N, C-alpha and C positions, 0 to 999 in steps of 0.2 A: 969816256965821251965828255969832253969839256964844252958844255953849252951853258946857256943862261941859267938853267936849273942848278947846275953844279956850282956856279958862282953864287947863286942865291943861298945855297946851303952854307957856302963859305961865310956869307954875311950873317947867317943865323949863329954859326959857331963863334964868330967874332962878338956878337951881341951877348951870347951866353958867357963867353970868357970875360968880357968886361963886367957883366953882372956878378959873376963869381968872384972876381978880384975885389970889387967894391964891397961885396958882402963879407968877404974874408977880412978886409981891412976894418970894417965896422965891428966885426965880432972880436977882433983883437983889442979894440977900444972898449967894447961893451960885451964881455964874454957871457954874461948871464941873461942877456936880453932874449925873452921868449919869442918876441916878434921877429928878431933877426934869425933865430934858429929855425923858425917856421919858413922864413924866406929862403934860407939855405936849403931846406928840404925841398921846397918848391923848385928851386933852380936845379938841384940834383935830378929831380924827376923830369924836368924839361930836357936835360941832357939825354936821358934815356928815350924820351918821346921823340926828340929830334933825330936820334940815331935810328930808331925804328922807322920813322918816316923816310929817312934817307935810303935805308935798305929796301923799303917797300916800293919807292918810286924809281930806283935805279937798277932793279933786277927785273926778272920776267914779270909781265903784267899779271899773270896768274898768281904770283906770290903776293902782290898787293891785294888782289881780290880775296885771296885766302885770309890774309891778315885782317881785312875789313870785315869778313864774315865772322872771324873769331871775336873781334871787337863788338860786333852786334850781338853775338851770343852772350858774351860777358855782360853787356849792358842790359839785355833782356833778363838774364839770370839775376842780376842785381835788382832790377825793377821788381821781379816776382818775389824776391826774398824780402822786400820791404813791405809788400802788401799780402796779408793773410789770404790763402786760397782754401777752397773746400776740398777735403780728401777725395770726394767723389768726382772731382774735376781733373784727376791725374791723366785720364785719357785725352782730354781736350788740351791739357798742358803739354803732353807729348806731341800732339799734332802741331801745337804752336812752335815747339822747338824744331820739329822737322821742317817747318815752313822756312826756317832761316837758310839752310843750304839750297832749298828749292828757289828761293828768291834770288840768291846769288848765282844760281845756275842760269836763270834768265838773263842776268847781267852779263855773265861770261859769254853767253851766246848772242848778246846784243839784240835780244828779242824784246823790243821796246813795249809792244802791246801787252805781253804777259807780265813784264816787269811792272808796268804801271797799274795793272788791275788785280794782280794775284792776291796781295794782302788786303787792299781796300774792299775788294768784291768777294773773291772766292773764300778767303779765310773768314771774312765777315759772315758768310753763309754757313761754312762748314763747322766752325767752332760751336755755335749754339746748337747745331744739329747733333753733334757728338754729346753735348751736355744734356739735351732733351732725352736722349736714349736712357740716361741714368734714371730719370724720372723725378729728381729732386727739384722742387720749385723755390724753396726758401733760399734767398740770396742769389737767385739765378741771374737777375739783371746786373747786379754788381759784379758777379764773377765773369759774366760774358763781356761786360764793358772793360773790366780790368785787363783781361787777356788780349782783347783786340786793341785797346788803347796802347798797351805795352808793345805789341807788335808794330803798330803804326809809328810809335815814337822811336823805339830803339832799333828796329829792323828796316821798316819801309823808308823812314826819313833818312837814316844813315846810308842805306843802299844807294841813294842818289850820288853820294861821293864816289862809290864804286862805278856807277854808270858813266860818270865823267871820264873815267879811264878808257872806256871803249868807244867814245865818240871819235869820229874820223878826224884826221888832221885837217886843220884850216889855216889859211894864210893870215898872219898877223902883221902888225906894223913893222916888226923887227925880225920877221922870219916865220917859219911854220910853227903852229901851236899844237902841241900834243896834249892828250888828256891828263898826263902827269902834271903838266904846267897849270892846268885849270884846278886840279886838286890842291897843288901847292898854294895857288892864289887864294882859294877858298879857306883852307885851313889856317894859313898865316894871318890873313885879315881877320878871321873870326876870333882867333886867340889874341891877336894884338888889340882888337877892339875891347875884349874883356879886360886886358891889362890897362889900356888907355882909360876906360871908364872908371876903373878902380883908382888909378893915379889922379885923374882929374877930380874924382869925388873926394879923395883924401885931401887934396890941395884946396879946392874951392867949394866943396860940397856943403850946402846949407839946407836946401829944400828937398824934403823927402818925397820920393815919387810914389812909393807904395809901402808905407811903414808897417802895415800889418802882414805883408807878404815877405818883403826883403828890406829890413830897416836900414841897411847900409847903402842902398841905392838912392842916389840923389839926382835931381834934374841937372845940376851942373856937371856931374859925372857923365850923365847920358849925353848931354850936348857936346861936352869935350870929346867924348868917344866918337860921336858922329862926325865931328869936324876932323879929328885925327884920321879916322878910318877912311873917310871920303877923300881926303888929300892923298893918303897912301894909295888908295885904289886908282885915283886919277894918274898917279905916277907909275904904278906897277902894271895897271891894266893893259896898256899897249904892248908891254913886254911879255906878259904871261897869258893873255887871252886874245881872241879875235875881235874883241869889242873896241869901238872907237873911244877916244878920250872922254867924250860926253857920256857914253853908255857905261864906261868904266867908273866914272864919278857916281852915276846913279846906282851902279852895283854896290859901290862902297856905302852909299846911304842905306840901301836895302839890307846889306849885311850888318851894319851897325844897329839899325833900328830893330831888326828881327832877331839879332843876336841877343840884345837886351830882353826881348820878349821871351825867347826860349829860356833864358836864365831865370826870369821871374816865374814862368810857368812851372818849371821843375822845382823851384823854391816853394811854390804853393803846394805842390804835391808832398814835398818833405814836411812842410808845416802841418798839413792835414794828417800825415802819418805820425808826426811827433818826433822826427829825427833831424839832426843838424846836417850830417853828411850821409850820402847814399851808401858809403862803404869806406874801406881803408886800403884799397888796393894801390892807390897812388899816394905815396908819402907827401904830406904838405898840401895835397889837393883834396883828398877824400877818396871817393869812389869813381868808377868810370863815368857815371851820370853827372857827377860834379864837374867833370872836365868836358863832357860832350853836350851839356845842357843847351848851350847856344847853337850848336850844330844841328840839333833836332829841328830847328826852324830855318837856319841859314842854308843848310845843304839842299833841301828840296827847292827852296825859293831861288837860290842862285842857279841851280841846275836848269830849272824851267825858264829863267830869265835868259841864260846863255843859249839854251836850246831854241827858244823862240826867235831871238835876233840873229843867230849865227848858223843854225843847223836846220 
Protein backbone atom coordinates (compact mmCIF):
# COMPACT_ATOMS: atom_id res chain seq x y z
CA UNK A 1 0.00 0.00 0.00
CA UNK A 2 1.91 2.99 -1.30
CA UNK A 3 0.54 6.02 0.49
CA UNK A 4 2.06 9.06 2.15
CA UNK A 5 3.24 7.01 5.13
CA UNK A 6 5.25 4.72 2.86
CA UNK A 7 6.93 7.66 1.15
CA UNK A 8 7.62 9.22 4.56
CA UNK A 9 9.50 6.10 5.63
CA UNK A 10 11.43 6.36 2.38
CA UNK A 11 12.46 9.86 3.46
CA UNK A 12 13.65 8.52 6.83
CA UNK A 13 15.72 5.83 5.09
CA UNK A 14 17.28 8.50 2.86
CA UNK A 15 18.18 10.66 5.90
CA UNK A 16 19.71 7.72 7.74
CA UNK A 17 21.63 6.69 4.64
CA UNK A 18 23.10 10.19 4.23
CA UNK A 19 23.99 10.31 7.93
CA UNK A 20 25.62 6.88 7.73
CA UNK A 21 27.70 7.85 4.69
CA UNK A 22 28.84 11.12 6.27
CA UNK A 23 29.80 9.34 9.49
CA UNK A 24 31.64 6.64 7.53
CA UNK A 25 33.61 9.29 5.64
CA UNK A 26 34.52 11.17 8.82
CA UNK A 27 35.62 7.96 10.53
CA UNK A 28 37.92 7.21 7.59
CA UNK A 29 39.61 10.55 8.28
CA UNK A 30 39.50 10.31 12.09
CA UNK A 31 39.40 6.59 12.92
CA UNK A 32 40.07 7.04 16.64
CA UNK A 33 37.43 9.66 17.39
CA UNK A 34 35.29 8.54 20.32
CA UNK A 35 32.65 11.12 19.46
CA UNK A 36 32.29 9.79 15.91
CA UNK A 37 32.17 6.20 17.14
CA UNK A 38 29.33 7.15 19.47
CA UNK A 39 27.52 8.85 16.58
CA UNK A 40 27.99 5.68 14.52
CA UNK A 41 26.39 3.61 17.30
CA UNK A 42 23.52 6.07 17.55
CA UNK A 43 22.83 5.89 13.81
CA UNK A 44 22.97 2.09 13.84
CA UNK A 45 20.40 2.07 16.63
CA UNK A 46 18.24 4.51 14.67
CA UNK A 47 18.23 2.04 11.76
CA UNK A 48 16.81 -0.63 14.08
CA UNK A 49 14.27 1.75 15.60
CA UNK A 50 13.11 2.96 12.18
CA UNK A 51 12.74 -0.65 11.03
CA UNK A 52 10.67 -1.57 14.08
CA UNK A 53 8.49 1.50 13.61
CA UNK A 54 7.91 0.56 9.97
CA UNK A 55 6.88 -2.97 10.94
CA UNK A 56 4.62 -1.71 13.72
CA UNK A 57 2.75 0.79 11.54
CA UNK A 58 2.44 -1.30 8.37
CA UNK A 59 1.12 -4.59 9.75
CA UNK A 60 -2.01 -5.34 11.75
CA UNK A 61 -2.87 -2.69 14.33
CA UNK A 62 -2.74 -5.26 17.13
CA UNK A 63 0.95 -5.83 16.31
CA UNK A 64 1.64 -2.16 16.95
CA UNK A 65 -0.36 -2.22 20.19
CA UNK A 66 1.56 -5.29 21.34
CA UNK A 67 4.91 -3.70 20.54
CA UNK A 68 3.98 -0.53 22.43
CA UNK A 69 2.88 -2.63 25.41
CA UNK A 70 6.28 -4.35 25.40
CA UNK A 71 8.04 -0.97 25.21
CA UNK A 72 6.02 0.26 28.21
CA UNK A 73 6.90 -2.92 30.11
CA UNK A 74 10.61 -2.48 29.39
CA UNK A 75 10.47 1.20 30.32
CA UNK A 76 8.69 0.48 33.62
CA UNK A 77 11.11 -2.37 34.39
CA UNK A 78 14.03 -0.04 33.71
CA UNK A 79 12.50 2.65 35.93
CA UNK A 80 11.98 0.21 38.81
CA UNK A 81 15.51 -1.17 38.42
CA UNK A 82 16.92 2.31 39.00
CA UNK A 83 15.00 2.99 42.21
CA UNK A 84 15.39 0.65 45.21
CA UNK A 85 12.12 -0.98 46.27
CA UNK A 86 11.18 -2.60 49.58
CA UNK A 87 11.07 -6.43 49.60
CA UNK A 88 7.63 -6.37 51.21
CA UNK A 89 6.24 -4.46 48.19
CA UNK A 90 6.66 -7.34 45.75
CA UNK A 91 2.90 -7.91 45.76
CA UNK A 92 2.20 -4.29 44.85
CA UNK A 93 4.94 -4.43 42.22
CA UNK A 94 3.26 -7.48 40.67
CA UNK A 95 -0.02 -5.54 40.50
CA UNK A 96 1.80 -2.68 38.81
CA UNK A 97 3.18 -5.02 36.14
CA UNK A 98 -0.26 -6.58 35.63
CA UNK A 99 -1.67 -3.09 35.06
CA UNK A 100 0.33 -2.80 31.83
CA UNK A 101 -1.61 -5.38 29.74
CA UNK A 102 -4.87 -4.19 31.29
CA UNK A 103 -4.16 -0.59 30.25
CA UNK A 104 -3.45 -1.70 26.69
CA UNK A 105 -6.57 -3.86 26.73
CA UNK A 106 -8.64 -0.71 27.23
CA UNK A 107 -6.74 0.84 24.33
CA UNK A 108 -7.37 -2.16 22.07
CA UNK A 109 -11.09 -1.99 22.86
CA UNK A 110 -11.07 1.80 22.34
CA UNK A 111 -12.70 2.21 25.77
CA UNK A 112 -11.69 5.81 26.36
CA UNK A 113 -13.31 6.11 29.79
CA UNK A 114 -11.36 3.24 31.34
CA UNK A 115 -8.19 4.11 29.43
CA UNK A 116 -8.12 7.61 30.88
CA UNK A 117 -8.84 6.73 34.55
CA UNK A 118 -7.51 3.20 35.12
CA UNK A 119 -3.95 4.09 36.16
CA UNK A 120 -4.48 7.66 37.48
CA UNK A 121 -7.45 6.59 39.64
CA UNK A 122 -7.85 2.84 40.16
CA UNK A 123 -4.16 1.93 40.38
CA UNK A 124 -3.62 5.01 42.56
CA UNK A 125 -6.12 3.52 45.02
CA UNK A 126 -5.21 -0.15 44.65
CA UNK A 127 -1.42 -0.03 45.03
CA UNK A 128 -1.40 1.63 48.50
CA UNK A 129 -4.17 -0.75 49.61
CA UNK A 130 -2.02 -3.75 48.73
CA UNK A 131 0.95 -2.16 50.52
CA UNK A 132 -1.10 -1.41 53.66
CA UNK A 133 -2.00 -5.10 53.99
CA UNK A 134 1.68 -5.84 54.61
CA UNK A 135 1.65 -3.48 57.59
CA UNK A 136 5.06 -1.86 57.12
CA UNK A 137 4.93 1.94 57.38
CA UNK A 138 8.62 2.82 57.10
CA UNK A 139 9.26 4.15 53.59
CA UNK A 140 5.58 3.73 52.69
CA UNK A 141 5.08 7.14 51.06
CA UNK A 142 8.25 6.91 48.97
CA UNK A 143 7.43 3.37 47.81
CA UNK A 144 3.84 4.21 46.90
CA UNK A 145 4.88 7.37 45.07
CA UNK A 146 7.64 5.55 43.19
CA UNK A 147 5.33 2.80 41.90
CA UNK A 148 2.52 5.10 40.85
CA UNK A 149 4.80 7.74 39.35
CA UNK A 150 6.57 5.00 37.39
CA UNK A 151 3.26 3.71 36.02
CA UNK A 152 2.13 7.21 35.11
CA UNK A 153 5.37 8.01 33.31
CA UNK A 154 6.22 4.80 31.50
CA UNK A 155 2.79 3.23 30.97
CA UNK A 156 -0.02 5.79 31.15
CA UNK A 157 1.84 8.51 29.24
CA UNK A 158 3.18 6.17 26.57
CA UNK A 159 -0.18 4.39 26.14
CA UNK A 160 -1.46 7.63 24.60
CA UNK A 161 0.68 6.77 21.57
CA UNK A 162 -1.23 3.49 21.31
CA UNK A 163 -4.61 5.21 21.61
CA UNK A 164 -3.77 7.38 18.62
CA UNK A 165 -3.84 4.15 16.59
CA UNK A 166 -7.47 3.39 17.45
CA UNK A 167 -8.85 6.87 16.75
CA UNK A 168 -11.34 6.90 13.85
CA UNK A 169 -10.26 8.02 10.40
CA UNK A 170 -10.65 11.76 9.82
CA UNK A 171 -10.46 13.83 6.67
CA UNK A 172 -7.24 15.77 6.25
CA UNK A 173 -6.15 18.43 3.79
CA UNK A 174 -4.56 15.78 1.54
CA UNK A 175 -6.80 12.79 2.17
CA UNK A 176 -7.98 10.52 5.00
CA UNK A 177 -5.86 10.53 8.15
CA UNK A 178 -5.37 7.23 9.99
CA UNK A 179 -4.06 6.71 13.49
CA UNK A 180 -0.77 5.36 12.14
CA UNK A 181 -0.14 8.74 10.51
CA UNK A 182 -0.71 10.56 13.79
CA UNK A 183 1.76 8.23 15.54
CA UNK A 184 4.33 8.83 12.81
CA UNK A 185 3.88 12.61 13.11
CA UNK A 186 4.29 12.55 16.90
CA UNK A 187 7.29 10.21 17.00
CA UNK A 188 9.21 11.84 14.16
CA UNK A 189 8.70 15.39 15.41
CA UNK A 190 9.58 14.47 19.00
CA UNK A 191 12.80 12.74 17.99
CA UNK A 192 13.77 15.40 15.43
CA UNK A 193 13.16 18.02 18.10
CA UNK A 194 15.71 16.28 20.33
CA UNK A 195 18.22 16.20 17.47
CA UNK A 196 17.56 19.83 16.51
CA UNK A 197 17.99 21.07 20.08
CA UNK A 198 21.25 19.14 20.35
CA UNK A 199 22.63 20.50 17.06
CA UNK A 200 21.55 24.11 17.70
CA UNK A 201 23.02 23.87 21.19
CA UNK A 202 26.34 22.58 19.85
CA UNK A 203 26.46 25.32 17.23
CA UNK A 204 25.21 28.39 19.09
CA UNK A 205 24.72 27.27 22.68
CA UNK A 206 26.00 29.70 25.30
CA UNK A 207 23.28 30.24 27.92
CA UNK A 208 22.62 27.31 30.25
CA UNK A 209 18.93 26.65 30.89
CA UNK A 210 19.22 24.32 33.87
CA UNK A 211 22.90 23.68 34.62
CA UNK A 212 22.28 21.66 37.79
CA UNK A 213 19.86 19.29 36.05
CA UNK A 214 21.15 19.07 32.48
CA UNK A 215 24.37 21.06 31.93
CA UNK A 216 24.34 20.53 28.14
CA UNK A 217 20.92 22.11 27.63
CA UNK A 218 21.11 25.71 26.40
CA UNK A 219 18.59 28.43 25.69
CA UNK A 220 19.88 28.73 22.14
CA UNK A 221 19.43 25.00 21.60
CA UNK A 222 15.92 25.15 23.02
CA UNK A 223 14.89 28.10 20.82
CA UNK A 224 16.51 26.57 17.74
CA UNK A 225 14.67 23.31 18.39
CA UNK A 226 11.37 25.14 18.85
CA UNK A 227 11.85 27.01 15.57
CA UNK A 228 12.86 23.89 13.63
CA UNK A 229 10.11 21.67 15.04
CA UNK A 230 7.43 24.33 14.58
CA UNK A 231 8.35 24.83 10.92
CA UNK A 232 8.40 21.07 10.30
CA UNK A 233 5.04 20.67 12.02
CA UNK A 234 3.50 23.41 9.89
CA UNK A 235 4.71 21.59 6.78
CA UNK A 236 3.93 18.00 7.80
CA UNK A 237 0.76 18.63 9.81
CA UNK A 238 -1.69 18.98 6.89
CA UNK A 239 -0.30 15.75 5.39
CA UNK A 240 -0.29 13.56 8.50
CA UNK A 241 -2.99 15.03 10.75
CA UNK A 242 -6.50 16.48 10.44
CA UNK A 243 -5.17 19.73 11.94
CA UNK A 244 -5.23 23.00 10.05
CA UNK A 245 -1.88 24.65 9.18
CA UNK A 246 -2.20 27.02 12.15
CA UNK A 247 -3.07 24.23 14.57
CA UNK A 248 -0.21 22.17 13.14
CA UNK A 249 2.23 24.98 13.90
CA UNK A 250 0.88 25.21 17.44
CA UNK A 251 1.25 21.42 17.79
CA UNK A 252 4.90 21.79 16.78
CA UNK A 253 5.42 24.41 19.48
CA UNK A 254 3.75 22.13 22.02
CA UNK A 255 5.90 19.14 21.05
CA UNK A 256 9.14 21.12 21.09
CA UNK A 257 8.58 22.84 24.43
CA UNK A 258 7.26 19.83 26.30
CA UNK A 259 9.72 17.46 24.65
CA UNK A 260 12.41 19.58 26.28
CA UNK A 261 10.49 19.42 29.58
CA UNK A 262 10.23 15.63 29.49
CA UNK A 263 13.94 15.39 28.77
CA UNK A 264 15.00 17.51 31.75
CA UNK A 265 12.48 15.87 34.11
CA UNK A 266 13.91 12.40 33.41
CA UNK A 267 17.41 13.93 33.72
CA UNK A 268 16.47 15.22 37.17
CA UNK A 269 15.40 11.72 38.21
CA UNK A 270 18.67 10.22 36.98
CA UNK A 271 20.70 12.88 38.79
CA UNK A 272 18.76 12.24 41.97
CA UNK A 273 19.56 8.53 41.68
CA UNK A 274 23.15 9.18 40.63
CA UNK A 275 23.24 7.57 37.17
CA UNK A 276 24.13 9.01 33.76
CA UNK A 277 22.02 6.65 31.63
CA UNK A 278 18.92 4.70 32.59
CA UNK A 279 20.31 1.54 30.98
CA UNK A 280 22.34 0.12 28.10
CA UNK A 281 19.69 -1.54 25.92
CA UNK A 282 20.10 0.94 23.04
CA UNK A 283 23.77 1.28 21.95
CA UNK A 284 24.81 4.92 21.70
CA UNK A 285 21.61 6.11 23.39
CA UNK A 286 21.55 4.38 26.76
CA UNK A 287 18.35 2.84 28.04
CA UNK A 288 14.71 2.89 26.98
CA UNK A 289 13.99 5.91 29.17
CA UNK A 290 16.89 7.82 27.64
CA UNK A 291 15.16 7.54 24.26
CA UNK A 292 11.57 7.95 25.48
CA UNK A 293 12.08 10.77 27.99
CA UNK A 294 10.64 13.46 25.71
CA UNK A 295 7.66 11.26 24.75
CA UNK A 296 6.56 10.94 28.38
CA UNK A 297 5.36 14.54 28.01
CA UNK A 298 4.68 14.96 24.29
CA UNK A 299 2.56 11.80 23.86
CA UNK A 300 -0.31 12.67 26.25
CA UNK A 301 -0.21 16.39 25.41
CA UNK A 302 -0.32 15.83 21.64
CA UNK A 303 -3.04 13.19 22.03
CA UNK A 304 -5.36 15.46 23.98
CA UNK A 305 -4.58 18.39 21.68
CA UNK A 306 -5.61 16.41 18.59
CA UNK A 307 -8.52 14.75 20.43
CA UNK A 308 -9.93 18.12 21.49
CA UNK A 309 -9.73 19.81 18.10
CA UNK A 310 -10.46 16.91 15.75
CA UNK A 311 -12.40 14.18 17.59
